[in-house]
C-alpha positions in Angstrom: 12.3 6.0 -7.1 12.5 8.4 -3.9 10.4 7.3 -1.0 7.2 9.1 -0.8 6.9 12.0 1.2 3.4 10.7 2.7 2.4 7.4 3.5 0.6 5.6 0.7 -3.0 4.6 0.8 -1.8 1.1 0.4 -0.2 1.3 3.8 -3.0 2.9 5.6 -5.6 0.2 4.1 -3.2 -2.1 5.7 -2.6 -0.7 8.9 -6.2 0.0 9.5 -6.8 -3.8 9.4 -4.2 -4.4 11.6 -2.2 -6.5 9.2 1.6 -6.2 8.9 3.2 -6.4 5.3 3.6 -10.4 5.7 0.1 -10.4 6.2 -0.9 -8.6 3.2 1.7 -10.3 1.2 0.5 -13.6 2.1 -3.1 -12.7 1.3 -2.1 -11.2 -1.9 -0.1 -14.0 -3.1 3.0 -11.7 -3.3 6.5 -11.9 -1.9 6.8 -9.5 1.6 9.7 -7.7 0.2 7.8 -6.5 -2.9 5.0 -5.1 -0.6 7.8 -3.1 1.1 9.2 -2.1 -2.2 5.8 -0.4 -3.1 4.9 0.9 0.1 8.5 2.6 0.3 8.2 4.0 -3.1 11.2 1.7 -4.4 8.8 0.1 -7.0 5.7 1.3 -8.5 3.7 -0.7 -10.5 1.8 -0.2 -13.4 -1.5 0.8 -12.3 -3.4 -1.7 -14.2 -1.3 -4.5 -13.3 -1.7 -7.7 -11.6 -0.1 -6.8 -8.5 -2.2 -3.7 -7.8 -5.2 -5.8 -8.4 -4.1 -9.1 -5.9 -3.4 -6.3 -3.6 -6.8 -4.6 -4.0 -8.6 -7.9 -3.8 -6.5 -8.9 -0.6 -7.5 -5.6 1.2 -11.1 -5.8 -0.2 -10.8 -2.3 -1.7 -13.7 -1.3 -3.4 -12.2 2.0 -5.2 -9.9 1.9 -8.1 -6.6 -0.2 -7.7 -4.4 2.5 -8.9 -5.8 4.9 -5.9 -3.9 2.4 -3.5 -0.4 4.1 -4.8 -1.6 7.6 -4.1 -0.5 9.3 -0.8 -2.5 10.3 2.1 -2.4 12.7 4.3 -1.1 12.1 7.9 -3.4 13.2 10.8 -2.6 16.5 12.1 -1.6 15.2 15.8 0.9 12.5 14.3 2.7 15.3 11.9 3.4 17.3 15.2 4.4 14.5 17.2 
């Protein structure tokens, strides 16, 4: 799969918490490399998968776990920097 043009909500949620990929992987009981593959768009787990549920639970994300795979807009100042 091609790297997403925008960051995923998963990445945004992780970064807002100040967590590294390793932090998220540990909390979600997943391999760090797998979290990286998902964030970089090299792997797209099924929306209703155990992986997505684990990530959402680790992040205490209250929305639909599938929404973590959606791209988010970059802030305007980041796009021009």
